[in-house]
C-alpha positions in Angstrom: 39.1 41.9 -40.0 39.2 41.2 -36.3 41.4 38.2 -35.5 41.3 38.4 -31.7 39.3 35.1 -31.4 42.3 33.1 -32.5 45.1 35.4 -31.3 43.8 35.1 -27.7 44.1 31.3 -27.7 47.2 30.9 -29.9 49.6 33.8 -29.8 52.3 31.9 -31.8 50.3 31.8 -35.0 51.9 33.6 -37.9 50.4 36.9 -39.1 47.8 36.8 -41.8 49.5 36.8 -45.2 52.6 35.1 -43.9 53.9 31.9 -45.5 52.0 28.8 -44.4 49.5 30.9 -42.5 46.5 29.0 -43.9 47.9 25.6 -42.8 48.7 27.0 -39.3 45.2 28.4 -39.0 43.6 25.1 -40.0 45.9 23.2 -37.6 45.0 25.6 -34.8 41.3 25.3 -35.5 41.5 21.5 -35.4 43.4 21.6 -32.1 40.8 23.9 -30.7 38.0 21.6 -31.9 39.7 18.6 -30.2 40.2 20.5 -27.0 36.5 21.6 -27.0 35.4 17.9 -27.5 37.5 16.9 -24.6 36.0 19.6 -22.4 32.5 18.5 -23.4 33.3 14.9 -22.5 34.6 15.9 -19.1 31.5 18.0 -18.4 29.3 15.2 -19.7 31.0 12.7 -17.4 30.7 15.1 -14.5 27.0 15.6 -14.9 26.4 11.9 -15.4 28.3 11.2 -12.2 26.3 13.9 -10.4 23.1 12.3 -11.6 24.2 8.9 -10.4 25.1 10.4 -7.0 21.6 12.0 -6.8 19.9 8.7 -7.8 21.9 6.8 -5.2 20.8 9.4 -2.6 17.2 9.0 -3.6 17.5 5.2 -3.2 19.1 5.5 0.1 16.4 7.9 1.3 13.8 5.3 0.5 15.5 2.2 1.8 17.9 3.4 4.5 15.4 2.8 7.2 14.9 -0.8 6.2 18.6 -1.3 5.8 19.3 0.1 9.3 16.5 -1.9 10.9 17.7 -5.1 9.4 21.2 -4.9 10.8 21.4 -7.8 13.2 22.5 -6.5 16.6 21.4 -9.6 18.5 18.3 -8.0 20.0 14.7 -9.1 19.4 12.3 -6.9 17.6 8.6 -6.6 16.8 7.7 -7.2 13.2 5.4 -4.5 11.8 3.2 -5.1 8.8 0.9 -2.4 7.4 -2.5 -3.3 6.0 -3.4 0.0 4.4 -6.1 1.0 1.9 -8.4 -1.2 -0.2 -7.8 -4.9 0.1 -7.7 -6.1 -3.5 -5.3 -7.5 -6.0 -2.5 -5.2 -7.2 -3.0 -2.8 -4.2 -0.7 -2.1 -1.3 -3.0 -4.3 0.9 -3.2 -7.2 -1.6 -2.9 -10.8 -0.2 0.4 -11.3 -2.1 2.1 -8.4 -0.4 0.6 -9.0 3.1 1.3 -12.8 3.0 4.8 -12.2 1.7 5.5 -9.8 4.6 4.0 -12.3 7.1 6.2 -15.1 5.9 9.3 -13.0 6.1 8.4 -11.9 9.6 7.8 -15.4 10.9 11.0 -16.7 9.3 13.1 -14.0 11.0 14.8 -15.5 14.0 14.7 -12.2 15.9 11.0 -11.6 15.6 9.4 -11.7 19.0 5.9 -10.9 17.9 4.0 -9.6 14.9 1.8 -6.4 14.7 -0.6 -6.0 11.9 -1.3 -2.2 11.8 -4.6 -2.0 9.9 -6.1 1.1 8.4 -8.6 -0.2 5.7 -12.3 0.0 4.9 -12.2 -3.6 3.6 -12.3 -5.0 0.1 -12.2 -8.4 -1.6 -13.5 -11.2 0.6 -11.2 -13.6 -1.3 -8.0 -11.5 -0.6 -9.0 -11.0 3.0 -9.7 -14.7 3.3 -6.3 -15.6 1.9 -4.6 -13.4 4.6 -6.8 -14.8 7.4 -6.0 -18.4 6.4 -2.2 -17.7 6.1 -2.0 -16.1 9.5 -3.6 -19.1 11.1 -1.4 -21.5 9.1 1.8 -19.6 10.0 0.9 -19.6 13.7 0.2 -23.3 13.7 3.4 -24.1 11.8 5.5 -21.9 14.0 4.1 -23.6 17.1 4.8 -27.0 15.7 8.4 -26.1 14.6 9.5 -24.1 17.7 7.3 -25.6 20.5 6.2 -22.1 21.4 3.7 -19.6 19.9 4.5 -16.5 17.9 2.2 -13.8 19.2 0.2 -11.9 16.5 -1.7 -8.7 17.3 -3.9 -6.6 15.1 -3.9 -2.8 15.8 -6.7 -0.7 14.2 -5.9 2.9 13.2 -8.7 5.0 11.7 -10.6 2.1 10.1 -10.7 -1.7 10.6 -13.9 -2.5 8.8 -15.4 -5.3 6.7 -12.6 -7.3 5.0 -10.0 -5.6 7.2 -11.8 -6.9 10.3 -11.9 -10.3 8.6 -8.1 -10.2 8.7 -7.9 -8.8 12.2 -9.8 -11.7 13.8 -7.0 -14.1 12.8 -4.8 -12.4 15.3 -4.5 -13.4 19.0 -5.8 -10.1 20.2 -7.0 -6.8 18.6 -6.3 -3.3 19.9 -7.7 0.0 18.7 -7.8 3.7 19.4 -11.0 4.9 21.2 -12.0 6.7 18.0 -11.3 3.9 15.6 -14.2 2.6 13.5 -14.6 -1.2 13.9 -16.9 -3.8 12.5 -19.1 -3.6 9.4 -19.4 -7.4 9.3 -21.4 -7.9 6.1 -21.3 -8.3 2.4 -22.5 -6.0 -0.4 -22.9 -5.9 -4.2 -23.4 -2.5 -5.8 -25.2 -1.7 -9.0 -27.8 0.5 -10.6 -31.2 -0.2 -12.3 -31.4 2.2 -15.3 -33.9 0.2 -17.5 -36.7 2.7 -17.0 -34.4 5.7 -17.7 -33.4 4.3 -21.1 -37.0 3.6 -21.9 -37.9 7.2 -21.2 -35.0 8.4 -23.4 -36.1 6.1 -26.2 -32.9 4.0 -26.1 -33.0 0.3 -27.0 -30.7 -2.0 -25.0 -29.3 -4.7 -27.2 -27.7 -7.3 -24.9 -27.0 -10.7 -26.3 -26.0 -13.5 -24.0 -25.5 -17.3 -24.0 -27.2 -18.3 -20.8 -30.4 -16.7 -19.6 -28.8 -15.2 -16.4 -25.5 -14.1 -17.9 -26.5 -10.4 -17.8 -27.9 -10.6 -14.3 -26.0 -7.5 -13.1 -26.5 -5.5 -16.3 -27.7 -2.1 -15.1 -29.9 -1.5 -18.2 -31.8 -4.8 -17.9 -34.6 -5.6 -15.4 -33.8 -8.0 -12.6 -36.3 -10.8 -12.0 -37.4 -11.9 -8.5 -35.6 -15.2 -9.1 -32.4 -13.5 -10.0 -32.7 -11.2 -6.9 -33.2 -14.2 -4.7 -30.2 -15.9 -6.2 -27.9 -13.0 -5.5 -29.2 -12.6 -2.0 -28.4 -16.3 -1.4 -24.8 -15.8 -2.6 -24.5 -12.7 -0.3 -26.0 -14.7 2.7 -23.5 -17.5 2.1 -20.6 -15.2 2.1 -21.9 -13.4 5.1 -22.1 -16.7 7.0 -18.5 -17.4 6.1 -17.6 -14.0 7.5 -19.6 -14.7 10.7 -17.9 -18.1 11.1 -14.4 -16.5 10.8 -15.3 -13.8 13.4 -16.7 -16.4 15.9 -13.7 -18.7 15.3 -11.3 -15.8 16.0 -13.1 -14.0 18.8 -14.9 -16.9 20.5 -16.6 -16.2 23.8 -15.1 -12.7 23.9 -18.1 -11.5 21.8 -20.9 -10.2 24.0 -23.6 -12.1 22.1 -25.3 -9.0 20.6 -26.5 -10.1 17.1 -26.2 -6.5 15.9 -22.5 -7.3 15.7 -23.2 -9.2 12.4 -25.6 -6.7 11.0 -23.1 -4.6 9.0 -23.0 -1.8 11.6 -19.7 -0.4 12.9 -18.7 1.1 16.3 -16.0 3.2 17.9 -13.0 1.6 19.4 -14.4 2.3 22.9 -17.7 0.7 22.1 -16.0 -2.2 20.4 -14.2 -3.1 23.6 -17.6 -3.5 25.3 -19.0 -5.6 22.5 -15.9 -7.9 22.4 -14.9 -6.9 18.9 -11.5 -5.7 20.2 -9.6 -6.6 23.4 -8.5 -3.2 24.5 -7.4 0.3 23.6 -3.8 0.8 22.6 -1.4 1.7 19.8 1.2 -0.4 18.0 3.9 1.0 20.2 1.9 0.0 23.3 1.5 -3.5 22.0 5.2 -3.9 21.2 6.4 -2.4 24.5 3.9 -3.8 27.0 2.6 -7.1 25.4 5.4 -8.4 23.2 8.3 -6.9 25.2 10.3 -5.8 22.1 9.9 -2.1 21.7 12.1 -1.9 18.5 10.1 -2.3 15.3 11.3 -3.8 12.0 9.0 -2.9 9.2 8.3 -6.0 7.0 5.7 -4.3 4.9 6.2 -4.9 1.1 6.7 -1.4 -0.1 6.7 -1.9 -3.9 9.4 -0.7 -6.3 11.0 2.7 -6.3 8.9 4.2 -9.1 5.7 3.0 -7.5 6.6 4.6 -4.2 7.6 7.8 -5.9 4.3 8.0 -7.7 2.4 7.2 -4.5 4.2 9.9 -2.6 3.6 12.5 -5.4 -0.1 11.6 -5.6 -0.4 11.9 -1.9 1.3 15.3 -1.9 -0.9 16.6 -4.7 -4.1 15.3 -3.1 -3.1 16.8 0.2 -2.4 20.2 -1.3 -5.7 20.1 -3.2 -7.7 19.2 -0.1 -6.0 22.0 1.9 -6.9 24.5 -0.7 -10.5 23.4 -1.4 -12.3 21.2 1.0 -10.4 21.1 4.3 -13.0 23.2 6.1 -15.8 20.9 5.1 -14.2 17.6 6.3 -14.8 16.2 9.8 -11.5 16.1 11.7 -9.9 16.4 15.1 -8.2 19.8 15.5 
């Protein structure tokens, strides 16, 4: 029998067959087991510590910029707030997030001006209305408390349309790139009318309601002229609210063309001529030339760590997929 496995670790063990050999062997094996347990604990602690260091590094990578930006060095800064994506509850551009960022920016003593950098096709009129109202309220409150105005600028990136433009008109001035798309001042409700299709397929629609108009937007039920007129009246009312907000924000800067309120949209260059925006320029231009505080502090509410990780992963996957499949068929500047 080969005894090298225990002779290598314990050369003082008695030879097999010697007196008390069994007890010595058992004691040796117990000691080896305890040493192995200690080694495992040490390695376990090492890897746990390594994981904590990695997790800390990930956290720092996400929040380091904000931490550095918020170090108070006595200089004024421009508060940057991103309004990006669909404006709706539980999105990055929800009223809760944008309003929270606005309040923090106005409360910061070193904020010299606020830039809303907008890249959005619009969304909920209620959410956009909340943000518009809050910008106006914060500006009025700041003027009352400090006896001076807090300048607020909107800067359009690729898109500032529909509900996004509703937000922008609350700013003192709006700037855009010459190729930005601006406008789309209108309201829409989407749906389908599939009642004839299910008739052809021999399908019976069994919709029960309490209230004769409760199923007004059901795609498998016909819409009466009265219901259509009712919905159009609701849309017209919301449209008038939108028009009133644009006129209140832009005033006599609009050129008077009624096409502005037709739902059409224009390039940034055309929008300057129509009075929809005040000029061409980026967020950096506004901070440097108009506010006079070139340093940005980003007040955008970023969400928690896991949300940001998932968003980044989704963006990377989507980008890779587009590059592999449809990149050549998409319009773009190259």
